[in-house]
SEZA-388662 format. One record per residue (C-alpha): x, y, z; chain. Coordinates in steps of 0.5 Angstrom, whole numbers, plus 500, padded with zeros to 3 digits. Layout:
% SEZA-388662
((X,Y,Z),"A")
...
This chain:
% SEZA-388662
((395,865,467),"A")
((394,867,474),"A")
((396,860,476),"A")
((403,861,472),"A")
((404,868,476),"A")
((403,865,483),"A")
((407,859,481),"A")
((413,864,479),"A")
((412,868,486),"A")
((412,861,489),"A")
((418,857,485),"A")
((422,864,487),"A")
((421,864,494),"A")
((422,857,495),"A")
((428,857,490),"A")
((432,863,495),"A")
((429,862,502),"A")
((428,854,503),"A")
((433,851,497),"A")
((438,857,497),"A")
((439,856,490),"A")
((439,863,487),"A")
((442,870,489),"A")
((438,875,492),"A")
((438,879,486),"A")
((435,872,482),"A")
((430,873,486),"A")
((429,881,485),"A")
((429,880,477),"A")
((423,874,478),"A")
((419,878,482),"A")
((419,884,478),"A")
((417,879,472),"A")
((411,877,476),"A")
((410,884,476),"A")
((410,884,469),"A")
((406,878,468),"A")
((400,882,472),"A")
((401,888,468),"A")
((399,885,461),"A")
((395,880,464),"A")
((390,886,466),"A")
((391,889,460),"A")
((390,884,456),"A")
((384,881,461),"A")
((381,888,459),"A")
((382,888,453),"A")
((378,882,452),"A")
((372,884,455),"A")
((371,890,450),"A")
((373,885,444),"A")
((374,878,444),"A")
((381,877,442),"A")
((383,874,435),"A")
((389,870,433),"A")
((394,876,434),"A")
((392,878,441),"A")
((393,871,442),"A")
((401,871,439),"A")
((402,877,442),"A")
((401,873,449),"A")
((405,868,447),"A")
((411,872,445),"A")
((410,877,452),"A")
((411,870,455),"A")
((416,867,451),"A")
((421,873,453),"A")
((419,873,461),"A")
((421,866,461),"A")
((427,867,458),"A")
((429,873,462),"A")
((426,868,469),"A")
((431,862,466),"A")
((437,867,464),"A")
((437,869,471),"A")
((436,863,475),"A")
((441,858,471),"A")
((439,858,464),"A")
((440,852,461),"A")
((442,849,468),"A")
((434,850,471),"A")
((430,844,469),"A")
((423,850,468),"A")
((426,850,461),"A")
((421,846,458),"A")
((416,850,461),"A")
((417,854,453),"A")
((413,847,451),"A")
((407,850,454),"A")
((407,856,449),"A")
((408,851,443),"A")
((402,848,445),"A")
((398,853,446),"A")
((400,856,439),"A")
((398,850,436),"A")
((391,849,439),"A")
((389,857,439),"A")
((393,859,433),"A")
((394,858,426),"A")
((396,851,423),"A")
((403,852,423),"A")
((403,857,429),"A")
((406,851,434),"A")
((412,851,428),"A")
((413,858,429),"A")
((413,859,436),"A")
((417,852,437),"A")
((422,857,432),"A")
((422,863,437),"A")
((422,858,444),"A")
((429,855,440),"A")
((432,862,438),"A")
((431,865,445),"A")
((434,859,449),"A")
((440,858,444),"A")
((442,865,445),"A")
((442,866,452),"A")
((445,860,453),"A")
((449,861,448),"A")
((451,868,451),"A")
((452,865,457),"A")
((457,860,455),"A")
((461,865,452),"A")
((461,870,457),"A")
((458,876,453),"A")
((454,876,458),"A")
((454,875,466),"A")
((451,868,469),"A")
((447,866,474),"A")
((448,859,477),"A")
((442,856,478),"A")
((446,853,485),"A")
((451,859,487),"A")
((459,856,487),"A")
((458,855,494),"A")
((452,851,494),"A")
((456,846,489),"A")
((460,842,494),"A")
((458,834,492),"A")
((454,835,487),"A")
((456,830,481),"A")
((454,833,475),"A")
((457,839,472),"A")
((453,845,471),"A")
((456,850,466),"A")
((460,846,462),"A")
((460,845,454),"A")
((457,838,455),"A")
((452,839,459),"A")
((449,845,456),"A")
((450,842,449),"A")
((445,836,451),"A")
((441,840,455),"A")
((440,844,449),"A")
((439,838,444),"A")
((433,834,449),"A")
((430,842,449),"A")
((429,842,441),"A")
((427,835,440),"A")
((422,836,445),"A")
((419,844,442),"A")
((420,840,435),"A")
((416,833,437),"A")
((411,837,441),"A")
((409,842,435),"A")
((410,835,431),"A")
((404,833,436),"A")
((401,838,437),"A")
((399,841,430),"A")
((395,835,427),"A")
((391,834,433),"A")
((389,841,433),"A")
((387,840,424),"A")
((384,834,426),"A")
((379,837,432),"A")
((378,844,427),"A")
((376,839,421),"A")
((370,835,425),"A")
((368,842,427),"A")
């Protein structure tokens, strides 16, 4: 969990200052998200010292991670950002640590969150934050922000999410049966 915080801060600083891929406002949101992650990591850590974490606490952690990841993706290009594949970690964690169908529940939530965010941005209901500001796109051969591109990314994500859940669930079931 702490590696994720370090990863967010490192990626945010590199994206802004080394690659000029995000705007200043996006950097502020990413660093604020990292602070929120620190806060809820500390809260969960203190809570589990008093008593072991049950499935409800693990599910809450995953839910907070999904919401935080969705916000961070929203301000850094949304579906255009390849980090949307990080949802897969939560799906696998749910499949390993929670009840039998949890990976499918987390897959559904991930698909809904990314799908809703994509739909809102593509229909201009909320402002879009392109991964590369317009002034940086000269010479780029793909066309981010098009329906075709976003649809392809979303379809690939849905396939990966459900495929990951499908693969993780029987593995965990076999391990539990062996125990």
